[in-house]
C-alpha positions in Angstrom: -11.4 -0.4 -4.4 -8.8 1.7 -6.2 -6.5 -0.4 -8.3 -2.9 0.5 -8.7 -1.5 1.9 -5.4 1.5 0.7 -6.5 -0.5 -10.4 -1.8 3.5 -19.3 1.1 7.0 -24.7 -1.4 4.9 -23.6 -4.6 3.6 -23.3 -5.9 1.5 -22.9 -3.5 1.5 -21.5 0.3 -0.9 -19.3 2.0 -0.3 -16.1 4.0 -0.2 -16.2 7.7 -3.6 -15.3 9.0 -3.8 -11.7 10.2 -6.6 -9.8 12.0 -7.6 -7.8 8.9 -5.8 -6.0 6.1 -5.8 -4.9 2.5 -4.8 -7.4 -0.1 -2.5 -6.5 -3.0 -1.5 -8.7 -5.9 1.0 -8.7 -8.8 2.6 -10.9 -11.4 1.2 -13.2 -14.1 -2.4 -12.4 -14.9 -3.1 -14.6 -17.9 -5.1 -17.2 -16.0 -7.0 -14.7 -13.9 -5.1 -15.6 -10.8 -4.7 -11.9 -9.8 -8.4 -11.4 -9.5 -8.3 -8.0 -11.1 -10.9 -8.5 -13.7 -8.6 -9.0 -16.7 -5.9 -11.3 -17.9 -3.0 -8.8 -18.0 0.3 -9.3 -16.2 0.8 -6.7 -13.5 4.3 -5.6 -12.6 3.3 -3.3 -9.8 1.1 -4.4 -6.8 -2.5 -3.5 -7.2 -5.3 -3.6 -4.6 -7.7 -6.5 -4.9 -11.4 -5.7 -5.2 -14.4 -7.7 -4.0 -17.6 -6.8 -5.9 -16.2 -3.3 -6.5 -15.7 -2.6 -2.8 -13.2 -3.0 0.0 -13.0 -6.2 2.0 -11.0 -6.8 5.1 -8.8 -9.7 4.3 -7.1 -12.1 6.8 -5.6 -14.8 4.5 -4.5 -15.0 0.9 -3.3 -18.2 -0.9 -1.7 -18.5 -4.4 -1.4 -21.6 -6.5 0.0 -22.3 -9.9 -2.9 -20.7 -11.8 -5.5 -19.8 -9.2 -5.8 -18.0 -5.9 -8.0 -17.8 -2.8 -8.9 -15.3 -0.1 -10.5 -15.5 3.3 -12.1 -12.2 4.6 -12.6 -11.3 8.2 -16.2 -12.4 7.9 -14.7 -15.9 7.4 -16.0 -16.1 3.8 -13.9 -17.9 1.2 -13.3 -16.5 -2.3 -11.5 -18.1 -5.2 -10.5 -16.9 -8.7 -8.3 -17.9 -11.6 -8.3 -20.9 -13.9 -11.4 -23.1 -13.2 -10.3 -26.4 -14.9 -11.0 -29.6 -12.8 -13.3 -27.6 -10.5 -10.3 -26.3 -8.5 -12.2 -23.1 -7.7 -15.1 -24.9 -6.0 -17.6 -22.7 -7.9 -20.8 -24.5 -9.1 -20.8 -24.9 -12.9 -17.2 -23.7 -13.3 -15.1 -26.6 -14.5 -13.3 -24.8 -17.3 -12.4 -21.3 -18.4 -11.4 -18.3 -16.3 -13.0 -16.6 -13.3 -11.2 -13.2 -13.3 -12.6 -11.8 -10.1 -13.0 -13.1 -6.5 -16.1 -15.3 -6.3 -17.7 -16.7 -3.1 -17.4 -20.4 -2.5 -20.0 -22.3 -0.5 -18.3 -24.7 1.8 -20.7 -27.3 3.4 -19.6 -26.6 7.0 -20.6 -28.4 10.1 -22.5 -26.4 12.8 -20.2 -23.9 14.4 -17.5 -24.3 11.7 -15.9 -21.5 9.7 -12.9 -21.5 7.4 -9.6 -20.2 9.0 -7.1 -21.4 6.5 -6.8 -22.3 2.8 -4.1 -23.3 0.3 -4.0 -23.6 -3.5 -2.1 -26.3 -5.3 -1.7 -26.8 -9.0 -5.0 -28.5 -9.7 -6.8 -28.6 -6.3 -7.6 -26.5 -3.2 -7.8 -27.4 0.5 -9.3 -25.5 3.4 -9.4 -26.0 7.2 -12.0 -24.9 9.6 -11.8 -23.6 13.2 -12.7 -27.0 14.5 -10.0 -28.8 12.6 -12.0 -30.2 9.7 -10.4 -30.4 6.2 -12.2 -29.7 2.9 -10.7 -30.4 -0.5 -11.9 -30.0 -4.1 -10.5 -30.1 -7.7 -8.7 -32.8 -9.7 -8.8 -36.2 -8.2 -6.7 -38.1 -10.6 -7.1 -40.7 -13.4 -6.0 -44.2 -14.3 -3.1 -42.9 -16.4 -1.6 -40.2 -14.3 -2.4 -41.5 -10.8 -4.2 -39.9 -8.0 -4.5 -36.2 -7.0 -4.4 -34.6 -3.6 -8.0 -34.8 -2.5 -7.9 -37.6 0.0 -11.5 -38.9 -0.5 -10.5 -42.5 -1.2 -10.8 -42.5 -5.0 -9.6 -40.7 -8.0 -12.8 -38.8 -8.8 -12.6 -35.1 -9.3 -14.7 -33.0 -6.8 -16.3 -29.9 -8.1 -17.4 -28.5 -4.8 -15.7 -28.4 -1.4 -16.0 -31.8 0.3 -14.9 -32.8 3.8 -12.1 -35.3 4.1 -13.8 -37.9 6.2 -10.6 -39.8 7.1 -9.5 -36.7 9.1 -12.9 -36.0 10.8 -11.7 -37.2 14.2 -8.4 -35.4 14.0 -8.0 -31.7 14.8 -6.1 -30.2 11.8 -4.5 -26.8 12.1 -2.6 -26.4 8.7 -3.0 -27.7 5.2 -0.6 -27.3 2.3 -1.2 -28.3 -1.3 1.5 -29.6 -3.8 1.0 -30.4 -7.4 -0.6 -33.8 -6.8 -0.4 -34.2 -3.0 -1.5 -32.6 0.2 0.0 -32.2 3.7 -2.1 -31.7 6.9 -0.7 -30.8 10.3 -2.7 -31.6 13.4 -2.9 -29.4 16.5 -0.9 -32.0 18.4 2.0 -31.8 16.0 1.5 -34.9 13.9 1.7 -34.9 10.2 -0.5 -36.5 7.5 0.1 -36.8 3.7 -1.8 -38.2 0.8 -1.9 -38.1 -3.0 0.7 -39.1 -5.6 3.7 -40.9 -4.1 6.0 -40.3 -7.0 9.5 -39.0 -6.0 8.7 -39.8 -2.3 6.9 -36.5 -1.9 4.6 -38.1 0.8 7.4 -38.9 3.1 6.2 -42.5 3.5 9.3 -44.3 2.1 7.4 -45.3 -1.0 6.5 -44.1 -4.4 3.0 -45.5 -4.2 -0.1 -43.3 -4.4 -2.2 -42.9 -1.2 -5.9 -42.2 -1.6 -6.6 -41.2 2.0 -4.6 -39.3 4.6 -1.8 -41.4 6.2 0.3 -40.6 9.2 3.9 -39.7 8.3 6.1 -41.8 10.7 8.4 -40.1 13.2 7.1 -36.7 12.4 6.1 -35.5 15.9 5.9 -32.1 17.5 5.7 -30.4 14.1 5.0 -26.7 14.1 5.0 -25.6 10.4 4.7 -27.3 7.0 5.4 -26.4 3.4 5.2 -28.1 0.0 5.3 -27.4 -3.7 5.4 -29.5 -6.8 7.0 -32.7 -5.5 9.0 -31.5 -2.5 7.8 -31.2 1.1 9.2 -29.6 4.3 8.4 -29.5 8.0 9.8 -27.5 11.0 9.4 -28.9 14.5 9.0 -27.1 17.7 12.8 -27.1 18.3 13.3 -25.2 15.0 14.7 -28.2 13.1 14.0 -28.4 9.4 13.2 -31.7 7.7 12.7 -32.1 3.9 11.8 -34.9 1.5 10.7 -35.6 -2.0 12.2 -34.6 -5.3 15.8 -33.3 -5.3 16.7 -32.9 -9.0 18.0 -29.4 -8.5 19.3 -29.7 -4.9 16.2 -28.1 -3.5 16.3 -30.4 -0.4 19.6 -28.8 0.8 21.1 -32.1 1.9 24.5 -31.4 0.1 26.3 -33.5 -2.4 27.2 -32.9 -6.1 25.3 -30.6 -8.4 25.4 -33.4 -10.9 21.9 -34.6 -10.0 19.6 -36.5 -12.3 15.9 -36.0 -12.7 15.1 -38.9 -10.4 17.1 -37.8 -7.4 14.9 -37.9 -4.3 14.6 -38.6 -0.5 11.5 -40.7 0.3 11.5 -39.9 4.1 11.8 -36.7 6.1 15.5 -35.9 6.3 17.0 -33.5 8.8 18.9 -30.6 7.2 22.0 -30.9 9.3 23.7 -27.8 7.8 21.9 -25.6 10.2 23.4 -27.2 13.3 21.9 -25.4 16.3 20.2 -22.7 14.4 16.4 -22.6 14.7 14.4 -22.3 11.5 11.3 -20.1 11.8 9.9 -20.3 8.3 10.5 -22.2 5.0 9.1 -22.1 1.5 9.9 -24.4 -1.3 9.3 -24.2 -5.1 9.9 -26.8 -7.8 13.5 -25.7 -8.1 14.7 -24.0 -4.9 14.0 -23.4 -1.2 14.2 -20.3 1.0 14.2 -20.3 4.8 14.8 -17.9 7.7 16.0 -18.5 11.2 14.4 -17.2 14.4 17.0 -14.4 14.6 16.1 -13.2 11.0 18.9 -14.7 8.8 18.0 -15.9 5.3 19.2 -19.0 3.5 18.6 -20.2 0.0 19.5 -23.4 -1.8 18.7 -25.4 -4.9 18.4 -24.5 -8.6 21.6 -26.4 -9.1 23.6 -23.5 -7.6 23.7 -24.4 -3.9 23.3 -28.0 -2.8 23.4 -26.8 0.9 21.9 -23.8 2.5 23.6 -20.5 1.6 23.2 -17.4 3.7 22.3 -14.1 2.1 24.1 -11.0 3.2 22.0 -9.0 5.8 23.0 -5.7 4.0 21.0 -6.9 1.0 18.0 -7.3 3.2 17.8 -3.8 4.6 19.6 -4.9 7.9 16.3 -5.8 9.5 15.5 -9.4 10.6 13.5 -11.4 8.1 10.3 -12.9 9.5 8.8 -14.6 6.5 10.0 -16.1 3.2 8.3 -17.2 0.0 9.6 -19.2 -3.1 8.0 -19.0 -6.5 8.9 -20.9 -9.6 12.0 -18.9 -10.4 11.8 -16.0 -8.0 11.8 -15.3 -4.2 10.4 -12.9 -1.7 11.0 -12.0 1.9 9.3 -9.9 4.6 11.3 -8.1 7.3 10.3 -7.2 10.8 10.1 -3.6 9.6 7.2 -4.5 7.3 9.3 -4.2 4.1 9.2 -6.6 1.2 12.2 -7.6 -0.9 12.1 -9.7 -4.1 14.6 -11.1 -6.6 14.9 -13.6 -9.5 13.2 -13.7 -12.9 10.8 -10.9 -13.4 9.4 -12.0 -16.8 5.8 -12.1 -15.6 6.1 -9.0 -13.4 6.2 -11.2 -10.3 8.9 -9.1 -8.6 6.6 -6.1 -8.2 9.2 -3.5 -9.4 7.3 -2.1 -12.3 9.2 -4.0 -15.0 10.0 -7.5 -16.1 13.7 -7.4 -15.6 15.7 -10.1 -13.9 17.0 -9.0 -10.4 19.9 -11.0 -9.0 19.9 -9.5 -5.4 17.1 -8.9 -3.0 15.6 -5.6 -3.9 13.1 -3.5 -2.0 9.6 -3.3 -3.4 9.3 0.5 -3.6 5.5 0.4 -4.1 5.1 -0.5 -0.5 7.3 2.3 0.8 5.7 3.9 3.9 3.3 1.0 4.3 3.4 -1.9 6.8 3.3 -5.2 5.1 1.9 -7.9 7.4 2.3 -11.1 5.3 3.4 -12.3 1.9 2.7 -15.3 -0.4 3.8 -16.3 -3.8 2.4 -18.8 -6.3 4.3 -20.2 -9.3 4.3 -16.9 -11.2 2.3 -14.4 -9.1 2.4 -12.9 -5.6 0.2 -11.3 -3.0 0.7 -9.3 0.2 -1.6 -8.3 3.1 -1.0 -4.7 4.3 -2.1 -2.8 7.4 -4.8 -0.4 6.5 -3.6 3.1 5.6 -6.0 5.0 7.9 -5.1 8.3 6.4 -6.7 7.3 3.1 -10.0 6.3 4.6 
């Protein structure tokens, strides 16, 4: 592929699966999470190569220091920092893997991978038959457990099926720093991992080694998570959040004079939206971004807004917003016109504007002018997008 034409709370969310597209990446490259073969930051989107050739990509996931891709042949690729076995590549438990490398998942007959998410130190994938596989850091006696869900704190260097979910048909997985969420096809929610700050939604700070049903979370349609904050949207468009709230990232209101231990241990309805229906949400370790079903965008957290604050539509190109993404200290949105806007701290090149300046208002990513962006995702300090193929270049 040609590099340099110009790919969710999050910390880690994956792009919505699309039929097939080109993958572009930008931002912090020091840990190899861009997959471009070097460790340089990239302030303009560059096309991602797979063994020096084009691959038709349908899903991209970005974590804190690693990334993953699913191609249209349902093959799983990972790249970035290899510590703790988070890449799932045999023999790679340290160092950097700077290019996409195939991962061998021990799938059951008839299974193939349809979704993936990258956390800080682990990775999770889900198959077409609803089976969940996790690998990476499992925890230790001092720090507590990780987000693998295998019943112990052992790290797992290769993808391993989460046996406790084998009889449950899972459709989505999301990885936080030390925990994981899984959504079943019937709308029930499961969580496991470190319980600190109430991030599991189980009204407890205790660690959970295997998936546990989150009470009263029924008819859920979408989930998101990041460091120690989690979110869920139900089929009625209601948004629930829980976990750490030290910067107001839950959006439940109150004073900005929060302490580092502020939290909500159970899913809490964000009442500020009243009858508005939330279509998408993304949370980072400091702030949250959401959009409604009619394309309006709200932000909160970072000790600036304790409740959802609506952005001006004129700042967003006057087109409805269909997807949002929150990084460590930056944000991105995708409009129905296929345009991407970013804002926040650009010190790692994560805004995609060709520099490392801070941008205080949503700003169009000119590199994608004339192209149709299908999906976006951001990690802590890097980003990715899936674009419709430019047939005139083929």
